[in-house]
Every structure is written in structure tokens, then in C-alpha cells.
N, C-alpha and C positions, 0 to 999 in steps of 0.2 A: 504494500500500500504506500503510494507516494502522495505527498501533499503538495499542492501547487501554492504559489505565493498568494493567489487570490483566495484560497481556502483558509489561510492563516488569519487569525483574529488580530494578531499584532505583527504587522509586516517587519521584515528585517531592517529596513531603512529607519523606521520609527524607533525600533529597538536600539539601534546604534546611536541615534540622536539622544534618546533618553539616557543611555549609558554615558555618553559624552557630557551631558548636562549634569549628571550625578558626580562624575569625576571633577568637573569644573567647580561645582558647589563644594566638594570635599576640599579642594585646594584653597578656594577663597574663604570658606568657613574656617579652616585651620588658621589662616592669616588673621582673620578678624578676631578669633578667640585669643591667639597669642599676642596680638597687639594690645588687646584689652588687658591681658594678664601682665604684660610689661608695663603698661601705664599704671596699673594698680600697684605693682611692686615699686615703681619709682616714687610713689607717694608714701610708701611705708617708711617708718623710722629705720635708720641704718643704711638705707640705699641712697647713693648720691644723686643729686639732680644735675641735669646738663648745665655746664658752665657755672658750677658751684664755686662761690668765693671761699677762700681759705678760712675765713672767720666762721662761715656756716659749717664747713667741714669739721673744724675743731669743736664747735658747739655740738654738732651731731654725734661725734665720736666720744667726746669727753664731758659733755654737759657743762656745768659751771666749775668743774674741778680746775684748780690752779696747776699749771705746769711749772715745777720748780727747776731752777738752773741745774744742769747736770754736773757742772764744775769738773771734778776729777773722776766722776762716776761713769760717764759715758764718753766714749771716744768716737767721733764721727770723721771719717776720712773721705774726701772728695777732691777732685782736681779744682784748682782755682779758676782755670780756664778750660772749658770743654769744647774742643774743636768740632765735635759731632754730638749734638744733643740727642741723637738717636741711640747712643751707646756710651753712657757715663757710668764708670765704675764707682760703687759706693761700698763702704765697709763701716759697720756699726759694731763696736765692742764695748762691753760693760764689765765692771768689777763687781756689780751688784750680784747677790747670791741667786742661784737657781734652785735652791732647796732650803728648807727651814720654814719658820713661821711667815716671814716676809720674803717673797722671791719674785723674780721676773716672770710675768705671765705673757707679755707680748711686746713686740717692738713694731712701731708704725713708722713708715717713711712717707713724708709729705713734701710736695713741691708747691710753693706758694702760688706761682703764676701758671701752673698747668690748668687746663680746662677742668679736669677732675683731680684736685690736689692730692688725695690719698693714693699713693702709688702701690703700697704694699703693707700687709700686716703679717707678721710672723709670730706664731703662738708657740709657747714653750711649756712643756709639761714639767711638773716638779722633778727635780733631779736630772734635768736634761744634760747636765755636765757643764755647759758654758753658754751664756747668752751672747752669741756671736752671729752676725749676718754679713755676708758678702754677696753682692749681686750687681746687676747692670740695670740702670733705669733710663727712661726717656724724659728729656726736658724740652719744653716748648720754647723757652726763651731764658734770658738771664734772670735768675731768681734765687731766693733763699730756699735751701733744702733743710728740712727738719727731721730729726730722729727723736721720737717720743717713746720712752720706755715706761711701760705700765706694770706696776707691781700688783700682786694678787690682792692686796688690801686697798687698791684704788689709787695709791700714790703715783704721781706722774713726774718723770724727769725728762727734760728736753735739751737737745743740743741743736745748734743751727749754724749752717755755713752758707756763704754767698758763693754762687757759681756763675761765672760769665760764660754764656753760650754763644758761639760764633755762628753755627748753622743749626737751625731748629730741627728737633727730632720729632716734632708733631705737626699736624696740620693745624694752623691757627686761623681764626676768622680774620678778615682784613682789619688792620690796626688803623685807627683814626689819628 
């Protein structure tokens, strides 16, 4: 028994159009859902906003807590002049304890003039051995770079260095 196209209740061409429409709806629907989810996350506490100012970042991360001067507790190493802002070596070392009642729980790296100032957060477990970080960061322009060490009791210590960037490592909006 063979069926002819005219005998089918749902012709093949209509079926393919419906299938294509479902696939298109699936792709578009996914984009709509994920863009709403991203917008909702951006408004949540802890998530940066586009073009966030460094003061807003510090408030978002640390609330009203005071950042004490690190003095001899935190050593921040950066080049004075970074020829390529896309690859700037940074080292943060601290003599603060990583075990005991008061110990290092996190190190934050913040660049004041980047579009999103917080570049990295490194978390440390009690007894990690040593609170030491060495990495490469991207800098948009000449800026101050901060290392903020957070203790498990909420105490903050900060060190800051000025870095002159000759070639931007990030896309910047046009400067006025």
C-alpha cells in the first residue's frame, strides 16, 4: 500500500516549514531566556555593572569596611612602565598568616581605570602554606593597581602602585 502526497493529511512541505519554525523558535527563545537571565544577574549584588567606577566596585566588594595600609605586610610588584597593557606581570606576596585564628582568606587585584576594575580574586583555604599570587593582567590605560588582602575576620589590607601604560591592553570607549 503506497500513499500519495494528496492522500496525506499533513503534506511534506508543510511539515518541513513547521519543523523549521520550531527550530527557529528554539534558537530565538534560548537567546531571549539567556539575555533575561544575564540582565537579572547583572543587577544582583556581587556582579559588576558595565563601566563600573572603582569606588562602586570597592563598595560592592567590601561594603563600608576600611582598607588599612599594608605597610610591610603586603608586597605588590608591578612594572613602573608597561609597554603592553595586554600583558602586565603582577606579583602579590604577604607575610600575613594563612593559618590560625586570623588568616588570609582572599587577595583581590583591582585596576582603577579599567572598565571593570576587579581583575581577579584568589581565595585561600586555611593552611594553604603561603598567600602568594603571580599572574598576568590586562590594563586599559595608565592607572593605579591595587592589591587588597582580606582576612577571615573581615580585616582588609591594601597596597597600591601606579603603572604607566604605553599601549592599551583593552578596548576603550572613545576618550573625550
